[in-house]
MITOR-801249 format. One line per 8 residues: number of its first residue (from 0); their letters; for each residue z, y, x negated of N, C-alpha, C. Coordinates in nm, 4 decimals. Each point is the difference from the previous one (the first is absolute). Layout:
% MITOR-801249
NUM = a = Z,Y,X,Z,Y,X,Z,Y,X | ...
***
This chain:
% MITOR-801249
0 = xxxxxxxx = 1.7177,-0.4427,0.1664,-0.0745,-0.0503,0.0649,-0.0914,-0.0988,0.0167 | 0.0060,-0.0627,0.0429,-0.1553,-0.1286,-0.0308,-0.0749,0.0694,-0.0014 | -0.0743,-0.1306,-0.1031,-0.1366,0.0382,-0.0251,-0.0833,-0.1277,0.0120 | -0.1562,0.0326,0.1281,-0.0493,-0.0548,0.0674,-0.1586,-0.0018,-0.1033 | -0.0500,-0.1029,-0.0034,-0.1017,-0.0333,-0.0715,-0.1150,-0.0133,0.1259 | -0.1270,0.1042,-0.0128,-0.1256,-0.0597,0.1040,-0.1166,0.0181,-0.0977 | -0.0384,-0.0246,0.0373,-0.2321,-0.0698,-0.0102,-0.0605,0.0859,0.0777 | -0.0878,0.0590,-0.0924,-0.1158,0.0653,0.0619,-0.1598,-0.0224,-0.0512
8 = xxxxxxxx = -0.0463,0.0403,0.0858,-0.1263,-0.0619,-0.0648,-0.1387,0.1436,-0.0170 | -0.0621,0.0025,-0.0986,-0.0845,0.1380,-0.0004,-0.1081,-0.0582,-0.0640 | -0.0928,0.0902,0.0105,-0.1276,-0.0311,-0.0824,0.0294,0.0048,-0.1500 | -0.0874,-0.0968,-0.0198,-0.0766,-0.0453,-0.1333,-0.0241,0.2213,-0.0385 | -0.0479,0.0152,0.0619,0.0074,0.1822,-0.0646,0.1824,0.0454,-0.0486 | 0.0285,0.0293,0.1626,0.1291,0.0164,-0.0684,0.1103,-0.0952,-0.0906 | -0.0327,-0.1333,-0.0110,0.0100,-0.0324,-0.1353,-0.0224,0.0284,-0.1205 | -0.0431,0.0082,0.0299,-0.0920,0.0661,-0.1496,0.0512,0.1297,-0.0789
16 = xxxxxxxx = -0.0036,0.0705,0.1515,0.0696,0.1925,-0.0316,0.0989,-0.0249,-0.0343 | 0.1451,-0.1024,0.1049,0.1416,0.0028,-0.0909,0.0427,-0.0235,-0.1035 | -0.0941,-0.1518,-0.0439,-0.0065,-0.0578,-0.1281,-0.0565,0.1123,-0.0778 | -0.0795,0.0562,-0.0037,-0.0347,0.1130,-0.1602,0.1019,0.1208,-0.0227 | 0.0611,0.0670,0.1279,0.0665,0.1333,0.0103,0.1757,-0.1060,-0.0148 | 0.0082,-0.0517,0.0258,0.1474,-0.1519,-0.0869,0.0185,0.0183,-0.1130 | -0.1482,-0.0986,-0.0306,-0.0069,0.0090,-0.1217,0.0224,0.1422,-0.1333 | -0.0576,0.0880,0.0568,-0.0013,0.1575,-0.0158,0.1830,0.0305,-0.0336
24 = xxxxxxxx = 0.0337,-0.0126,0.1069,0.1271,0.0546,0.0021,0.1178,-0.0913,-0.0370 | -0.0406,-0.0931,-0.0502,0.0691,-0.1297,0.0063,0.1443,-0.0490,0.0512 | -0.0922,-0.0287,0.0839,0.1393,-0.0225,0.1705,-0.0942,-0.2036,0.0043 | 0.0348,-0.0472,0.0743,-0.0455,-0.0930,0.0099,-0.0781,0.0505,0.1894 | -0.0990,-0.0833,0.0065,-0.0900,0.0746,0.1047,0.1074,-0.0645,0.1542 | 0.1104,-0.0300,0.0287,0.0289,-0.0129,0.0823,0.1050,0.0810,0.0001 | 0.0491,0.0622,-0.1026,0.1074,0.0809,-0.0147,-0.0673,0.1715,0.0812 | -0.1236,0.0145,-0.0534,-0.1163,0.0649,0.0537,0.0148,-0.0130,0.1133
32 = xxxxxxxx = -0.0657,-0.0442,0.0718,-0.0362,-0.0260,0.1353,0.1066,0.0032,0.0437 | 0.1053,-0.0258,-0.0144,0.1055,0.0173,0.0851,0.0555,0.1472,-0.0136 | -0.0155,0.1028,-0.0776,0.0901,0.0890,-0.0474,-0.1457,0.1176,0.0821 | -0.1429,-0.0600,-0.0141,-0.0533,0.0921,0.1216,0.0377,-0.0432,0.1392 | 0.0148,-0.0821,0.0446,0.0809,-0.0180,0.1207,0.0530,0.0655,0.0704 | 0.1570,0.0030,-0.1158,0.1038,0.0689,0.0170,-0.0346,0.2044,0.0263 | -0.0954,0.0016,-0.1353,-0.0369,0.1298,0.0231,-0.0793,0.0565,0.1548 | -0.0854,-0.0962,0.0399,-0.1048,0.0235,0.1165,0.1329,0.0278,0.0498
40 = xxxxxxxx = 0.1125,-0.0641,0.1055,0.0887,-0.0286,0.0846,0.0708,0.1472,-0.0147 | 0.0460,0.0520,-0.0951,0.0648,0.1459,-0.0224,-0.1260,0.0422,0.0558 | -0.1409,0.0368,-0.0231,-0.0759,0.1462,-0.0146,-0.0323,-0.0907,0.1729 | 0.0573,-0.0694,0.0614,-0.0508,-0.0291,0.1115,0.1212,0.0318,0.1001 | 0.0787,0.0062,-0.0307,0.1723,0.0491,0.0384,0.0743,-0.0986,-0.0201 | -0.0324,-0.1306,0.0593,0.0241,-0.1444,0.0265,0.1443,0.0161,-0.0719 | 0.0652,0.0060,-0.1211,0.0797,-0.0422,-0.0613,0.1167,0.1164,0.0712 | -0.1035,0.1175,0.0031,0.1317,0.1202,0.0133,0.1047,-0.0068,0.1028
48 = xxxxxxxx = -0.1355,-0.0420,0.1285,0.0468,0.0282,0.1295,0.1321,-0.1628,-0.0323 | -0.0449,-0.1136,-0.0350,0.0877,-0.0984,0.0433,0.1229,0.0635,-0.1353 | -0.0256,0.0438,-0.0433,0.1276,0.0893,-0.1175,0.1578,0.0605,0.1206 | -0.1176,0.1275,0.0971,0.0642,0.0794,-0.0039,0.0818,-0.0743,0.1917 | -0.0771,-0.0960,-0.0001,0.0785,-0.0837,0.1487,0.1454,-0.0706,-0.0762 | 0.0161,-0.0121,-0.0710,0.0648,-0.1024,-0.1317,0.1256,0.1243,0.0184 | -0.0313,0.1346,0.0121,0.1101,0.0954,-0.0801,0.0935,0.0500,0.1026 | -0.0755,-0.0428,0.1590,-0.0086,0.0516,0.1282,0.1708,-0.0646,0.0150
***
């Protein structure tokens, strides 16, 4: 599966929170942001729905 790069804009406050959390977790800020986005997609069942469609 090919990777696609996207760019997002966040508030200064969100950027600072991401920076702080990423440091604490020993991760890059971009990695943490991607993981949070993916988790939210799972929470909203967006990923599961697409995976189920592929299995049909």
